[in-house]
C-alpha positions, 0 to 999 in steps of 0.5 A: 846673439839676438833674435833678429841675427840668428833670422839674418843668419837664416835669412842669408842661407836661404838666398845665398848664391852656390859659391858662397852658401857653405859658408852661410850654412856654417855660420847658421849651424855655429848660431844653432849651437851655441843657441840652441839652449835660449832659441824661442819657438819662432826661431827654432820652427823657422831654423828648421824649415829653411836649413830642410829646404836648403840642405836641397842646395848645400854640397855635400861635405857641407851637409857631411859637416852639418850634420855631424855639428848638429846631431847631438843637440836636443834640439835638432828639430824633427823635420831637419833630423829626417831631411838629413837621415835620408840623405847619403849614408856619409850625411846620415851615419852621425845623426844615427849615431847620436840624435834623437831617434826612438827604436822603431826609427833604428829599427827601418833603418837597419839594412843587410846591404848598408853595412856603414848604416849598422854600423852607425846605429850598433854604435848609439849610446844607450843601445835597445835590446830590441835593436841588437836583436835585429842588428844581430838578424842582420849578420853584418861581420864587422856590425856584430864586432862593433854591436860586441865592443858597444858597453852601451848595447843592451844584449841578451842572453841569446844574443851573446850564444850568437856572439860567443859562436862567432868568437870560437872561430875568431879572434877580434869577437873574442877581444870584443865580448872579453871587455864587455861588464855584462858578459854571462859567466857560462859565456865567459867559459865558453870563451877561455876554452875557446881562448885556449883551443886556438892557442893549443892549436896555434902552438902545435903548428908553430913546433911543426914548422920549426921541425919542418925547417929542422929546427929543434922546438922551443920547451918551458922548463 
């Protein structure tokens, strides 16, 4: 696409009536993704300015689709990225999970009252130890499991200890931690002992139920 073609698409998106805006936004999105690597700086700045404003008049579904598409682009402009970050959680989530953001940005986003945002942060790859510690401090169970499953998240030894304490009580965290190649040996032994205790309790419970029903429990020989 020539320089004039991209500028024309931006102009069309800016001037489009409501019923045609979604289609215009999709055309701009596709053109940006196809040409981002070679867009001259002045056109990138124009894209930033125009689409930041257009998002205010764009339907939610189209904004969600736009955010998912552009989130991974290394040339996503700063103003537009921050506009999408301040949108509804559905729009912001892919930006949080995939866009270029600093640790300071991520720490500011972590809110114990917003599980969806924290889940998006927990799934980022890679994820620094400072951000991981902040997520652990927020204490949301689903977020902690997602963090444990993210093998690209750098976890401190203290973080492993906290997560392993949770794993002692629940199989989901146990399984998540067990899949990590960086699991410290002492934590692995702790999880093994916890698994053995849980297995023993389940077997004993099954035997007791069989006895209560008058069935002879199955015994390995």
